[in-house]
A tleap script that builds the chain and sets N, CA, C and O, in Angstrom:
source leaprc.protein.ff14SB
mol = sequence {
  NMET LEU SER THR ARG TYR ALA ASP ARG TRP
  THR VAL SER VAL ARG ARG THR ALA LEU VAL
  ALA VAL GLY ASP ILE VAL ALA ILE ALA ALA
  PHE LEU LEU TYR GLY LEU LEU ILE HIE ALA
  VAL ASN PRO LEU PHE PHE PRO GLN HIE THR
  VAL LEU ALA ALA ALA PRO PHE ILE PHE ALA
  TRP VAL ILE THR ALA PRO LEU GLY GLY LEU
  TYR ARG PRO GLU THR VAL THR SER VAL ARG
  SER ALA LEU THR LYS THR THR ALA VAL TRP
  VAL VAL ALA SER LEU ALA GLY GLY ALA ILE
  ARG GLY THR GLU TYR PHE PRO GLY GLU ALA
  PRO ALA VAL PHE LEU VAL VAL ASN ILE VAL
  PHE GLY LEU ALA PHE LEU LEU PRO TRP ARG
  LEU ALA VAL ALA TYR THR LEU GLY CARG
}
set mol.1.N position { -12.912 29.792 -19.855 }
set mol.1.CA position { -12.498 29.997 -18.477 }
set mol.1.C position { -12.901 28.812 -17.610 }
set mol.1.O position { -12.112 28.338 -16.792 }
set mol.2.N position { -14.113 28.341 -17.788 }
set mol.2.CA position { -14.591 27.209 -17.006 }
set mol.2.C position { -13.762 25.962 -17.279 }
set mol.2.O position { -13.424 25.225 -16.353 }
set mol.3.N position { -13.434 25.723 -18.542 }
set mol.3.CA position { -12.659 24.530 -18.883 }
set mol.3.C position { -11.253 24.606 -18.302 }
set mol.3.O position { -10.699 23.576 -17.917 }
set mol.4.N position { -10.667 25.783 -18.227 }
set mol.4.CA position { -9.338 25.938 -17.632 }
set mol.4.C position { -9.385 25.621 -16.147 }
set mol.4.O position { -8.499 24.942 -15.627 }
set mol.5.N position { -10.401 26.102 -15.469 }
set mol.5.CA position { -10.544 25.826 -14.040 }
set mol.5.C position { -10.708 24.321 -13.808 }
set mol.5.O position { -10.098 23.763 -12.896 }
set mol.6.N position { -11.522 23.672 -14.624 }
set mol.6.CA position { -11.719 22.227 -14.506 }
set mol.6.C position { -10.408 21.490 -14.773 }
set mol.6.O position { -10.058 20.556 -14.052 }
set mol.7.N position { -9.685 21.911 -15.809 }
set mol.7.CA position { -8.411 21.266 -16.144 }
set mol.7.C position { -7.407 21.433 -15.014 }
set mol.7.O position { -6.665 20.501 -14.705 }
set mol.8.N position { -7.372 22.607 -14.394 }
set mol.8.CA position { -6.453 22.836 -13.277 }
set mol.8.C position { -6.792 21.934 -12.096 }
set mol.8.O position { -5.896 21.352 -11.484 }
set mol.9.N position { -8.074 21.814 -11.772 }
set mol.9.CA position { -8.491 20.931 -10.679 }
set mol.9.C position { -8.165 19.477 -10.983 }
set mol.9.O position { -7.720 18.730 -10.112 }
set mol.10.N position { -8.391 19.091 -12.223 }
set mol.10.CA position { -8.099 17.719 -12.641 }
set mol.10.C position { -6.603 17.437 -12.526 }
set mol.10.O position { -6.208 16.368 -12.060 }
set mol.11.N position { -5.763 18.393 -12.949 }
set mol.11.CA position { -4.311 18.225 -12.867 }
set mol.11.C position { -3.871 18.076 -11.425 }
set mol.11.O position { -3.050 17.211 -11.119 }
set mol.12.N position { -4.398 18.898 -10.532 }
set mol.12.CA position { -4.069 18.799 -9.112 }
set mol.12.C position { -4.506 17.445 -8.573 }
set mol.12.O position { -3.769 16.809 -7.819 }
set mol.13.N position { -5.683 17.006 -8.950 }
set mol.13.CA position { -6.197 15.724 -8.478 }
set mol.13.C position { -5.326 14.563 -8.956 }
set mol.13.O position { -5.028 13.655 -8.181 }
set mol.14.N position { -4.919 14.586 -10.214 }
set mol.14.CA position { -4.070 13.520 -10.755 }
set mol.14.C position { -2.711 13.526 -10.067 }
set mol.14.O position { -2.194 12.469 -9.706 }
set mol.15.N position { -2.137 14.693 -9.886 }
set mol.15.CA position { -0.832 14.785 -9.210 }
set mol.15.C position { -0.930 14.293 -7.774 }
set mol.15.O position { -0.064 13.555 -7.304 }
set mol.16.N position { -1.972 14.699 -7.089 }
set mol.16.CA position { -2.157 14.280 -5.698 }
set mol.16.C position { -2.336 12.769 -5.618 }
set mol.16.O position { -1.741 12.114 -4.763 }
set mol.17.N position { -3.141 12.227 -6.493 }
set mol.17.CA position { -3.360 10.782 -6.507 }
set mol.17.C position { -2.061 10.044 -6.787 }
set mol.17.O position { -1.761 9.042 -6.138 }
set mol.18.N position { -1.295 10.530 -7.742 }
set mol.18.CA position { -0.014 9.892 -8.068 }
set mol.18.C position { 0.934 9.943 -6.872 }
set mol.18.O position { 1.608 8.959 -6.570 }
set mol.19.N position { 0.985 11.081 -6.197 }
set mol.19.CA position { 1.855 11.216 -5.027 }
set mol.19.C position { 1.435 10.254 -3.920 }
set mol.19.O position { 2.281 9.595 -3.316 }
set mol.20.N position { 0.155 10.173 -3.659 }
set mol.20.CA position { -0.342 9.270 -2.615 }
set mol.20.C position { -0.064 7.818 -2.998 }
set mol.20.O position { 0.348 7.023 -2.153 }
set mol.21.N position { -0.284 7.472 -4.255 }
set mol.21.CA position { -0.042 6.093 -4.710 }
set mol.21.C position { 1.433 5.723 -4.594 }
set mol.21.O position { 1.765 4.623 -4.154 }
set mol.22.N position { 2.308 6.626 -4.982 }
set mol.22.CA position { 3.750 6.364 -4.852 }
set mol.22.C position { 4.121 6.230 -3.379 }
set mol.22.O position { 4.903 5.351 -3.017 }
set mol.23.N position { 3.575 7.082 -2.537 }
set mol.23.CA position { 3.822 6.973 -1.096 }
set mol.23.C position { 3.345 5.646 -0.534 }
set mol.23.O position { 4.000 5.060 0.328 }
set mol.24.N position { 2.206 5.171 -1.019 }
set mol.24.CA position { 1.700 3.859 -0.596 }
set mol.24.C position { 2.702 2.761 -0.934 }
set mol.24.O position { 3.021 1.918 -0.095 }
set mol.25.N position { 3.194 2.779 -2.164 }
set mol.25.CA position { 4.140 1.746 -2.609 }
set mol.25.C position { 5.434 1.838 -1.805 }
set mol.25.O position { 6.008 0.814 -1.437 }
set mol.26.N position { 5.892 3.045 -1.534 }
set mol.26.CA position { 7.105 3.220 -0.724 }
set mol.26.C position { 6.885 2.657 0.679 }
set mol.26.O position { 7.755 1.967 1.212 }
set mol.27.N position { 5.737 2.945 1.279 }
set mol.27.CA position { 5.447 2.432 2.628 }
set mol.27.C position { 5.393 0.905 2.635 }
set mol.27.O position { 5.934 0.268 3.539 }
set mol.28.N position { 4.751 0.326 1.644 }
set mol.28.CA position { 4.657 -1.139 1.573 }
set mol.28.C position { 6.027 -1.745 1.311 }
set mol.28.O position { 6.389 -2.750 1.922 }
set mol.29.N position { 6.790 -1.142 0.407 }
set mol.29.CA position { 8.139 -1.646 0.119 }
set mol.29.C position { 9.022 -1.552 1.361 }
set mol.29.O position { 9.794 -2.468 1.641 }
set mol.30.N position { 8.914 -0.450 2.109 }
set mol.30.CA position { 9.702 -0.307 3.343 }
set mol.30.C position { 9.336 -1.398 4.338 }
set mol.30.O position { 10.215 -1.982 4.973 }
set mol.31.N position { 8.055 -1.673 4.475 }
set mol.31.CA position { 7.599 -2.745 5.359 }
set mol.31.C position { 8.164 -4.094 4.926 }
set mol.31.O position { 8.660 -4.859 5.753 }
set mol.32.N position { 8.088 -4.381 3.641 }
set mol.32.CA position { 8.575 -5.671 3.143 }
set mol.32.C position { 10.091 -5.790 3.275 }
set mol.32.O position { 10.601 -6.861 3.602 }
set mol.33.N position { 10.812 -4.701 3.025 }
set mol.33.CA position { 12.268 -4.724 3.208 }
set mol.33.C position { 12.623 -4.932 4.675 }
set mol.33.O position { 13.551 -5.674 4.998 }
set mol.34.N position { 11.890 -4.282 5.550 }
set mol.34.CA position { 12.091 -4.482 6.990 }
set mol.34.C position { 11.893 -5.955 7.348 }
set mol.34.O position { 12.686 -6.527 8.096 }
set mol.35.N position { 10.847 -6.561 6.819 }
set mol.35.CA position { 10.582 -7.976 7.079 }
set mol.35.C position { 11.709 -8.865 6.600 }
set mol.35.O position { 12.100 -9.804 7.294 }
set mol.36.N position { 12.235 -8.578 5.418 }
set mol.36.CA position { 13.357 -9.372 4.913 }
set mol.36.C position { 14.577 -9.225 5.814 }
set mol.36.O position { 15.235 -10.212 6.143 }
set mol.37.N position { 14.875 -7.995 6.210 }
set mol.37.CA position { 16.041 -7.758 7.069 }
set mol.37.C position { 15.890 -8.436 8.424 }
set mol.37.O position { 16.861 -8.976 8.955 }
set mol.38.N position { 14.692 -8.415 8.988 }
set mol.38.CA position { 14.437 -9.086 10.267 }
set mol.38.C position { 14.713 -10.582 10.151 }
set mol.38.O position { 15.130 -11.222 11.117 }
set mol.39.N position { 14.476 -11.131 8.966 }
set mol.39.CA position { 14.698 -12.559 8.738 }
set mol.39.C position { 16.066 -12.828 8.112 }
set mol.39.O position { 16.287 -13.871 7.497 }
set mol.40.N position { 16.974 -11.873 8.277 }
set mol.40.CA position { 18.377 -12.004 7.848 }
set mol.40.C position { 18.530 -12.209 6.339 }
set mol.40.O position { 19.433 -12.916 5.891 }
set mol.41.N position { 17.657 -11.594 5.571 }
set mol.41.CA position { 17.790 -11.619 4.114 }
set mol.41.C position { 18.158 -10.204 3.682 }
set mol.41.O position { 17.344 -9.287 3.789 }
set mol.42.N position { 19.369 -10.028 3.201 }
set mol.42.CA position { 19.805 -8.715 2.746 }
set mol.42.C position { 19.300 -8.498 1.319 }
set mol.42.O position { 19.714 -9.212 0.405 }
set mol.43.N position { 18.419 -7.531 1.119 }
set mol.43.CA position { 17.852 -7.299 -0.212 }
set mol.43.C position { 18.904 -7.004 -1.282 }
set mol.43.O position { 18.698 -7.311 -2.456 }
set mol.44.N position { 20.027 -6.412 -0.883 }
set mol.44.CA position { 21.072 -6.109 -1.858 }
set mol.44.C position { 21.774 -7.366 -2.356 }
set mol.44.O position { 22.222 -7.415 -3.501 }
set mol.45.N position { 21.871 -8.367 -1.513 }
set mol.45.CA position { 22.530 -9.618 -1.898 }
set mol.45.C position { 21.578 -10.582 -2.599 }
set mol.45.O position { 22.016 -11.478 -3.321 }
set mol.46.N position { 20.292 -10.401 -2.387 }
set mol.46.CA position { 19.284 -11.297 -2.967 }
set mol.46.C position { 18.180 -10.487 -3.659 }
set mol.46.O position { 17.022 -10.528 -3.244 }
set mol.47.N position { 18.547 -9.755 -4.710 }
set mol.47.CA position { 17.544 -8.884 -5.346 }
set mol.47.C position { 16.370 -9.642 -5.969 }
set mol.47.O position { 15.232 -9.177 -5.904 }
set mol.48.N position { 16.632 -10.791 -6.565 }
set mol.48.CA position { 15.538 -11.544 -7.177 }
set mol.48.C position { 14.559 -12.026 -6.111 }
set mol.48.O position { 13.344 -11.947 -6.293 }
set mol.49.N position { 15.088 -12.521 -5.010 }
set mol.49.CA position { 14.230 -12.962 -3.906 }
set mol.49.C position { 13.420 -11.779 -3.365 }
set mol.49.O position { 12.235 -11.912 -3.058 }
set mol.50.N position { 14.071 -10.635 -3.257 }
set mol.50.CA position { 13.406 -9.435 -2.746 }
set mol.50.C position { 12.229 -9.047 -3.633 }
set mol.50.O position { 11.134 -8.782 -3.137 }
set mol.51.N position { 12.450 -9.013 -4.928 }
set mol.51.CA position { 11.381 -8.651 -5.863 }
set mol.51.C position { 10.249 -9.675 -5.807 }
set mol.51.O position { 9.073 -9.312 -5.792 }
set mol.52.N position { 10.613 -10.951 -5.777 }
set mol.52.CA position { 9.588 -11.996 -5.743 }
set mol.52.C position { 8.822 -12.012 -4.417 }
set mol.52.O position { 7.645 -12.372 -4.384 }
set mol.53.N position { 9.485 -11.624 -3.334 }
set mol.53.CA position { 8.802 -11.568 -2.039 }
set mol.53.C position { 7.848 -10.376 -1.966 }
set mol.53.O position { 6.789 -10.457 -1.342 }
set mol.54.N position { 8.229 -9.274 -2.604 }
set mol.54.CA position { 7.420 -8.055 -2.540 }
set mol.54.C position { 6.289 -8.028 -3.566 }
set mol.54.O position { 5.219 -7.479 -3.303 }
set mol.55.N position { 6.525 -8.614 -4.714 }
set mol.55.CA position { 5.588 -8.496 -5.840 }
set mol.55.C position { 4.143 -8.877 -5.515 }
set mol.55.O position { 3.238 -8.135 -5.898 }
set mol.56.N position { 3.878 -9.990 -4.833 }
set mol.56.CA position { 2.472 -10.349 -4.594 }
set mol.56.C position { 1.704 -9.295 -3.795 }
set mol.56.O position { 0.528 -9.044 -4.058 }
set mol.57.N position { 2.374 -8.685 -2.824 }
set mol.57.CA position { 1.691 -7.725 -1.955 }
set mol.57.C position { 1.536 -6.371 -2.636 }
set mol.57.O position { 0.507 -5.712 -2.488 }
set mol.58.N position { 2.546 -5.962 -3.373 }
set mol.58.CA position { 2.434 -4.702 -4.111 }
set mol.58.C position { 1.387 -4.844 -5.219 }
set mol.58.O position { 0.576 -3.942 -5.426 }
set mol.59.N position { 1.404 -5.963 -5.920 }
set mol.59.CA position { 0.401 -6.213 -6.959 }
set mol.59.C position { -1.007 -6.187 -6.358 }
set mol.59.O position { -1.907 -5.546 -6.900 }
set mol.60.N position { -1.186 -6.877 -5.252 }
set mol.60.CA position { -2.507 -6.916 -4.607 }
set mol.60.C position { -2.944 -5.516 -4.182 }
set mol.60.O position { -4.118 -5.171 -4.316 }
set mol.61.N position { -2.016 -4.709 -3.672 }
set mol.61.CA position { -2.345 -3.346 -3.261 }
set mol.61.C position { -2.739 -2.492 -4.464 }
set mol.61.O position { -3.719 -1.748 -4.409 }
set mol.62.N position { -1.984 -2.599 -5.537 }
set mol.62.CA position { -2.264 -1.803 -6.736 }
set mol.62.C position { -3.659 -2.108 -7.286 }
set mol.62.O position { -4.311 -1.231 -7.852 }
set mol.63.N position { -4.106 -3.331 -7.122 }
set mol.63.CA position { -5.445 -3.708 -7.580 }
set mol.63.C position { -6.520 -3.289 -6.571 }
set mol.63.O position { -7.544 -2.726 -6.958 }
set mol.64.N position { -6.296 -3.560 -5.288 }
set mol.64.CA position { -7.351 -3.342 -4.290 }
set mol.64.C position { -7.499 -1.890 -3.837 }
set mol.64.O position { -8.605 -1.468 -3.499 }
set mol.65.N position { -6.422 -1.124 -3.824 }
set mol.65.CA position { -6.513 0.258 -3.332 }
set mol.65.C position { -7.486 1.112 -4.149 }
set mol.65.O position { -8.350 1.761 -3.560 }
set mol.66.N position { -7.382 1.137 -5.472 }
set mol.66.CA position { -8.368 1.922 -6.229 }
set mol.66.C position { -9.788 1.359 -6.104 }
set mol.66.O position { -10.756 2.113 -6.010 }
set mol.67.N position { -9.900 0.035 -6.105 }
set mol.67.CA position { -11.227 -0.575 -5.970 }
set mol.67.C position { -11.857 -0.261 -4.616 }
set mol.67.O position { -13.079 -0.166 -4.501 }
set mol.68.N position { -11.019 -0.100 -3.594 }
set mol.68.CA position { -11.502 0.223 -2.255 }
set mol.68.C position { -11.730 1.708 -2.029 }
set mol.68.O position { -12.089 2.117 -0.925 }
set mol.69.N position { -11.528 2.514 -3.054 }
set mol.69.CA position { -11.783 3.946 -2.953 }
set mol.69.C position { -10.713 4.735 -2.230 }
set mol.69.O position { -10.983 5.834 -1.746 }
set mol.70.N position { -9.511 4.205 -2.144 }
set mol.70.CA position { -8.468 4.890 -1.376 }
set mol.70.C position { -7.910 6.143 -2.038 }
set mol.70.O position { -7.215 6.922 -1.386 }
set mol.71.N position { -8.197 6.353 -3.305 }
set mol.71.CA position { -7.683 7.544 -3.977 }
set mol.71.C position { -8.772 8.570 -4.258 }
set mol.71.O position { -8.534 9.555 -4.957 }
set mol.72.N position { -9.953 8.346 -3.723 }
set mol.72.CA position { -11.033 9.328 -3.854 }
set mol.72.C position { -10.730 10.524 -2.951 }
set mol.72.O position { -10.150 10.358 -1.878 }
set mol.73.N position { -11.118 11.720 -3.376 }
set mol.73.CA position { -10.833 12.912 -2.570 }
set mol.73.C position { -11.348 12.817 -1.136 }
set mol.73.O position { -10.667 13.249 -0.206 }
set mol.74.N position { -12.545 12.255 -0.946 }
set mol.74.CA position { -13.105 12.174 0.410 }
set mol.74.C position { -12.317 11.215 1.303 }
set mol.74.O position { -12.362 11.343 2.526 }
set mol.75.N position { -11.610 10.274 0.723 }
set mol.75.CA position { -10.784 9.362 1.515 }
set mol.75.C position { -9.420 9.975 1.782 }
set mol.75.O position { -8.883 9.864 2.884 }
set mol.76.N position { -8.872 10.615 0.779 }
set mol.76.CA position { -7.530 11.191 0.903 }
set mol.76.C position { -7.518 12.360 1.879 }
set mol.76.O position { -6.477 12.656 2.466 }
set mol.77.N position { -8.647 13.027 2.065 }
set mol.77.CA position { -8.674 14.219 2.913 }
set mol.77.C position { -9.337 14.003 4.273 }
set mol.77.O position { -9.433 14.945 5.059 }
set mol.78.N position { -9.789 12.809 4.564 }
set mol.78.CA position { -10.466 12.533 5.833 }
set mol.78.C position { -9.663 11.528 6.656 }
set mol.78.O position { -9.404 10.412 6.205 }
set mol.79.N position { -9.274 11.926 7.853 }
set mol.79.CA position { -8.502 11.040 8.727 }
set mol.79.C position { -9.314 9.789 9.057 }
set mol.79.O position { -8.793 8.675 9.008 }
set mol.80.N position { -10.567 9.975 9.388 }
set mol.80.CA position { -11.409 8.823 9.753 }
set mol.80.C position { -11.566 7.852 8.577 }
set mol.80.O position { -11.425 6.640 8.738 }
set mol.81.N position { -11.855 8.393 7.413 }
set mol.81.CA position { -12.013 7.557 6.225 }
set mol.81.C position { -10.695 6.885 5.851 }
set mol.81.O position { -10.679 5.713 5.474 }
set mol.82.N position { -9.603 7.618 5.953 }
set mol.82.CA position { -8.288 7.037 5.655 }
set mol.82.C position { -7.986 5.883 6.597 }
set mol.82.O position { -7.464 4.852 6.172 }
set mol.83.N position { -8.309 6.048 7.864 }
set mol.83.CA position { -8.059 4.997 8.856 }
set mol.83.C position { -8.874 3.742 8.549 }
set mol.83.O position { -8.329 2.640 8.495 }
set mol.84.N position { -10.156 3.910 8.352 }
set mol.84.CA position { -11.012 2.732 8.159 }
set mol.84.C position { -10.788 2.066 6.802 }
set mol.84.O position { -10.690 0.842 6.715 }
set mol.85.N position { -10.707 2.870 5.756 }
set mol.85.CA position { -10.554 2.282 4.422 }
set mol.85.C position { -9.166 1.688 4.211 }
set mol.85.O position { -9.034 0.617 3.617 }
set mol.86.N position { -8.131 2.373 4.692 }
set mol.86.CA position { -6.778 1.827 4.545 }
set mol.86.C position { -6.669 0.501 5.278 }
set mol.86.O position { -6.085 -0.452 4.762 }
set mol.87.N position { -7.226 0.437 6.476 }
set mol.87.CA position { -7.192 -0.812 7.243 }
set mol.87.C position { -7.917 -1.926 6.495 }
set mol.87.O position { -7.382 -3.023 6.339 }
set mol.88.N position { -9.113 -1.649 6.039 }
set mol.88.CA position { -9.896 -2.675 5.336 }
set mol.88.C position { -9.206 -3.127 4.054 }
set mol.88.O position { -9.125 -4.322 3.773 }
set mol.89.N position { -8.714 -2.173 3.286 }
set mol.89.CA position { -8.083 -2.522 2.011 }
set mol.89.C position { -6.771 -3.265 2.241 }
set mol.89.O position { -6.453 -4.191 1.495 }
set mol.90.N position { -5.997 -2.875 3.267 }
set mol.90.CA position { -4.747 -3.594 3.526 }
set mol.90.C position { -5.025 -5.035 3.953 }
set mol.90.O position { -4.283 -5.941 3.574 }
set mol.91.N position { -6.063 -5.256 4.722 }
set mol.91.CA position { -6.407 -6.633 5.105 }
set mol.91.C position { -6.692 -7.453 3.842 }
set mol.91.O position { -6.184 -8.565 3.696 }
set mol.92.N position { -7.489 -6.913 2.947 }
set mol.92.CA position { -7.810 -7.625 1.704 }
set mol.92.C position { -6.553 -7.814 0.852 }
set mol.92.O position { -6.303 -8.909 0.347 }
set mol.93.N position { -5.766 -6.754 0.693 }
set mol.93.CA position { -4.545 -6.841 -0.119 }
set mol.93.C position { -3.553 -7.827 0.482 }
set mol.93.O position { -2.897 -8.577 -0.240 }
set mol.94.N position { -3.448 -7.823 1.796 }
set mol.94.CA position { -2.525 -8.735 2.468 }
set mol.94.C position { -2.947 -10.187 2.279 }
set mol.94.O position { -2.112 -11.053 2.017 }
set mol.95.N position { -4.231 -10.447 2.411 }
set mol.95.CA position { -4.730 -11.811 2.197 }
set mol.95.C position { -4.571 -12.235 0.735 }
set mol.95.O position { -4.190 -13.371 0.451 }
set mol.96.N position { -4.862 -11.326 -0.178 }
set mol.96.CA position { -4.687 -11.636 -1.604 }
set mol.96.C position { -3.209 -11.845 -1.932 }
set mol.96.O position { -2.852 -12.773 -2.657 }
set mol.97.N position { -2.357 -10.976 -1.393 }
set mol.97.CA position { -0.915 -11.141 -1.597 }
set mol.97.C position { -0.415 -12.449 -1.019 }
set mol.97.O position { 0.439 -13.108 -1.612 }
set mol.98.N position { -0.943 -12.831 0.136 }
set mol.98.CA position { -0.582 -14.111 0.737 }
set mol.98.C position { -1.013 -15.278 -0.123 }
set mol.98.O position { -0.290 -16.267 -0.245 }
set mol.99.N position { -2.182 -15.168 -0.717 }
set mol.99.CA position { -2.658 -16.235 -1.611 }
set mol.99.C position { -1.746 -16.359 -2.829 }
set mol.99.O position { -1.439 -17.464 -3.275 }
set mol.100.N position { -1.322 -15.226 -3.356 }
set mol.100.CA position { -0.397 -15.246 -4.496 }
set mol.100.C position { 0.958 -15.804 -4.059 }
set mol.100.O position { 1.550 -16.633 -4.750 }
set mol.101.N position { 1.437 -15.343 -2.909 }
set mol.101.CA position { 2.726 -15.810 -2.393 }
set mol.101.C position { 2.706 -17.315 -2.142 }
set mol.101.O position { 3.737 -17.974 -2.281 }
set mol.102.N position { 1.577 -17.854 -1.782 }
set mol.102.CA position { 1.455 -19.274 -1.486 }
set mol.102.C position { 1.538 -20.182 -2.703 }
set mol.102.O position { 1.536 -21.405 -2.568 }
set mol.103.N position { 1.611 -19.593 -3.888 }
set mol.103.CA position { 1.729 -20.416 -5.096 }
set mol.103.C position { 3.174 -20.844 -5.291 }
set mol.103.O position { 4.075 -20.357 -4.607 }
set mol.104.N position { 3.384 -21.737 -6.209 }
set mol.104.CA position { 4.725 -22.259 -6.476 }
set mol.104.C position { 5.624 -21.248 -7.174 }
set mol.104.O position { 6.825 -21.486 -7.298 }
set mol.105.N position { 5.081 -20.139 -7.627 }
set mol.105.CA position { 5.849 -19.164 -8.392 }
set mol.105.C position { 6.601 -18.155 -7.529 }
set mol.105.O position { 7.425 -17.396 -8.040 }
set mol.106.N position { 6.328 -18.141 -6.246 }
set mol.106.CA position { 6.936 -17.160 -5.357 }
set mol.106.C position { 7.571 -17.853 -4.166 }
set mol.106.O position { 7.098 -18.902 -3.728 }
set mol.107.N position { 8.654 -17.264 -3.633 }
set mol.107.CA position { 9.313 -17.881 -2.476 }
set mol.107.C position { 8.478 -17.709 -1.209 }
set mol.107.O position { 7.760 -16.723 -1.048 }
set mol.108.N position { 8.587 -18.666 -0.338 }
set mol.108.CA position { 7.901 -18.586 0.947 }
set mol.108.C position { 6.506 -19.164 0.890 }
set mol.108.O position { 5.997 -19.541 -0.166 }
set mol.109.N position { 5.921 -19.219 2.038 }
set mol.109.CA position { 4.555 -19.705 2.179 }
set mol.109.C position { 3.734 -18.601 2.825 }
set mol.109.O position { 4.246 -17.512 3.085 }
set mol.110.N position { 2.479 -18.875 3.082 }
set mol.110.CA position { 1.611 -17.870 3.689 }
set mol.110.C position { 0.713 -18.505 4.746 }
set mol.110.O position { -0.509 -18.515 4.594 }
set mol.111.N position { 1.313 -19.041 5.827 }
set mol.111.CA position { 0.475 -19.595 6.892 }
set mol.111.C position { -0.285 -18.476 7.608 }
set mol.111.O position { 0.033 -17.297 7.452 }
set mol.112.N position { -1.278 -18.857 8.383 }
set mol.112.CA position { -2.139 -17.882 9.065 }
set mol.112.C position { -1.343 -16.915 9.935 }
set mol.112.O position { -1.627 -15.717 9.944 }
set mol.113.N position { -0.359 -17.417 10.661 }
set mol.113.CA position { 0.450 -16.543 11.531 }
set mol.113.C position { 1.171 -15.491 10.695 }
set mol.113.O position { 1.226 -14.322 11.078 }
set mol.114.N position { 1.715 -15.897 9.573 }
set mol.114.CA position { 2.389 -14.959 8.675 }
set mol.114.C position { 1.419 -13.867 8.225 }
set mol.114.O position { 1.769 -12.687 8.208 }
set mol.115.N position { 0.210 -14.262 7.864 }
set mol.115.CA position { -0.765 -13.292 7.376 }
set mol.115.C position { -1.169 -12.296 8.458 }
set mol.115.O position { -1.327 -11.107 8.181 }
set mol.116.N position { -1.335 -12.772 9.682 }
set mol.116.CA position { -1.683 -11.865 10.787 }
set mol.116.C position { -0.552 -10.871 11.023 }
set mol.116.O position { -0.791 -9.671 11.159 }
set mol.117.N position { 0.673 -11.369 11.072 }
set mol.117.CA position { 1.837 -10.485 11.269 }
set mol.117.C position { 1.943 -9.510 10.103 }
set mol.117.O position { 2.230 -8.330 10.302 }
set mol.118.N position { 1.716 -9.992 8.907 }
set mol.118.CA position { 1.772 -9.155 7.717 }
set mol.118.C position { 0.737 -8.029 7.786 }
set mol.118.O position { 1.034 -6.886 7.440 }
set mol.119.N position { -0.454 -8.352 8.225 }
set mol.119.CA position { -1.506 -7.341 8.344 }
set mol.119.C position { -1.126 -6.292 9.383 }
set mol.119.O position { -1.204 -5.092 9.118 }
set mol.120.N position { -0.717 -6.743 10.558 }
set mol.120.CA position { -0.411 -5.810 11.656 }
set mol.120.C position { 0.774 -4.912 11.314 }
set mol.120.O position { 0.685 -3.692 11.447 }
set mol.121.N position { 1.879 -5.506 10.876 }
set mol.121.CA position { 3.059 -4.695 10.592 }
set mol.121.C position { 2.893 -3.872 9.320 }
set mol.121.O position { 3.442 -2.775 9.216 }
set mol.122.N position { 2.148 -4.389 8.360 }
set mol.122.CA position { 1.864 -3.592 7.169 }
set mol.122.C position { 1.097 -2.329 7.524 }
set mol.122.O position { 1.379 -1.253 6.997 }
set mol.123.N position { 0.131 -2.464 8.413 }
set mol.123.CA position { -0.615 -1.285 8.878 }
set mol.123.C position { 0.276 -0.326 9.652 }
set mol.123.O position { 0.082 0.888 9.596 }
set mol.124.N position { 1.251 -0.866 10.375 }
set mol.124.CA position { 2.178 -0.007 11.123 }
set mol.124.C position { 2.995 0.881 10.186 }
set mol.124.O position { 3.447 1.953 10.589 }
set mol.125.N position { 3.185 0.451 8.959 }
set mol.125.CA position { 3.902 1.264 7.976 }
set mol.125.C position { 2.951 2.115 7.135 }
set mol.125.O position { 3.264 3.264 6.825 }
set mol.126.N position { 1.810 1.570 6.767 }
set mol.126.CA position { 0.872 2.282 5.890 }
set mol.126.C position { 0.071 3.373 6.601 }
set mol.126.O position { -0.093 4.473 6.074 }
set mol.127.N position { -0.421 3.065 7.786 }
set mol.127.CA position { -1.318 4.022 8.452 }
set mol.127.C position { -0.662 5.362 8.779 }
set mol.127.O position { -1.292 6.394 8.546 }
set mol.128.N position { 0.563 5.410 9.303 }
set mol.128.CA position { 1.145 6.740 9.559 }
set mol.128.C position { 1.216 7.599 8.293 }
set mol.128.O position { 0.929 8.796 8.333 }
set mol.129.N position { 1.592 6.992 7.189 }
set mol.129.CA position { 1.646 7.713 5.917 }
set mol.129.C position { 0.262 8.206 5.513 }
set mol.129.O position { 0.085 9.386 5.213 }
set mol.130.N position { -0.708 7.318 5.505 }
set mol.130.CA position { -2.053 7.669 5.074 }
set mol.130.C position { -2.712 8.687 5.999 }
set mol.130.O position { -3.407 9.590 5.533 }
set mol.131.N position { -2.501 8.549 7.294 }
set mol.131.CA position { -3.090 9.497 8.244 }
set mol.131.C position { -2.430 10.862 8.119 }
set mol.131.O position { -3.107 11.884 8.232 }
set mol.132.N position { -1.129 10.899 7.888 }
set mol.132.CA position { -0.434 12.176 7.688 }
set mol.132.C position { -0.949 12.875 6.434 }
set mol.132.O position { -1.163 14.087 6.437 }
set mol.133.N position { -1.145 12.123 5.378 }
set mol.133.CA position { -1.688 12.696 4.139 }
set mol.133.C position { -3.088 13.253 4.384 }
set mol.133.O position { -3.383 14.385 4.003 }
set mol.134.N position { -3.939 12.468 5.010 }
set mol.134.CA position { -5.320 12.906 5.253 }
set mol.134.C position { -5.357 14.134 6.156 }
set mol.134.O position { -6.123 15.066 5.912 }
set mol.135.N position { -4.539 14.133 7.186 }
set mol.135.CA position { -4.500 15.280 8.097 }
set mol.135.C position { -4.033 16.534 7.356 }
set mol.135.O position { -4.617 17.606 7.511 }
set mol.136.N position { -2.987 16.395 6.560 }
set mol.136.CA position { -2.419 17.537 5.838 }
set mol.136.C position { -3.377 18.066 4.772 }
set mol.136.O position { -3.591 19.274 4.673 }
set mol.137.N position { -3.944 17.178 3.986 }
set mol.137.CA position { -4.818 17.616 2.893 }
set mol.137.C position { -6.215 17.997 3.370 }
set mol.137.O position { -6.919 18.748 2.695 }
set mol.138.N position { -6.613 17.490 4.516 }
set mol.138.CA position { -7.948 17.776 5.029 }
set mol.138.C position { -8.057 19.077 5.787 }
set mol.138.O position { -9.154 19.464 6.193 }
set mol.139.N position { -6.965 19.752 5.986 }
set mol.139.CA position { -6.983 21.014 6.739 }
set mol.139.C position { -7.472 22.157 5.906 }
set mol.139.O position { -7.547 23.286 6.391 }
savepdb mol mol.pdb
quit
């Protein structure tokens, strides 16, 4: 009986983490697609450019989010923790993604102004999602 209860909790935790992680990627992808469209790059006409523009930031997020504790139950269910940790991790992921983007393997550059805009607008897409999740699950 005890093992079944533990397995059920573990299954819920894994499903919840997967849902939050997918939502994170969707929010980041939406932000990056918005950025491309603002700069008159249609993602449908330039799919390779779109993937190469998004990859550094999504890769950086996939690495930094778990390391920053963003999928821990106390972060996923606390609005305050979600706000502070998501902000901190996005700053790190954005800077890391910018460093990757600045290499010869990816289109574009990563000047300081770009990174600041990337941080601010990335948070504008990520924070509503993360705060909604924390508010909903923390009730």
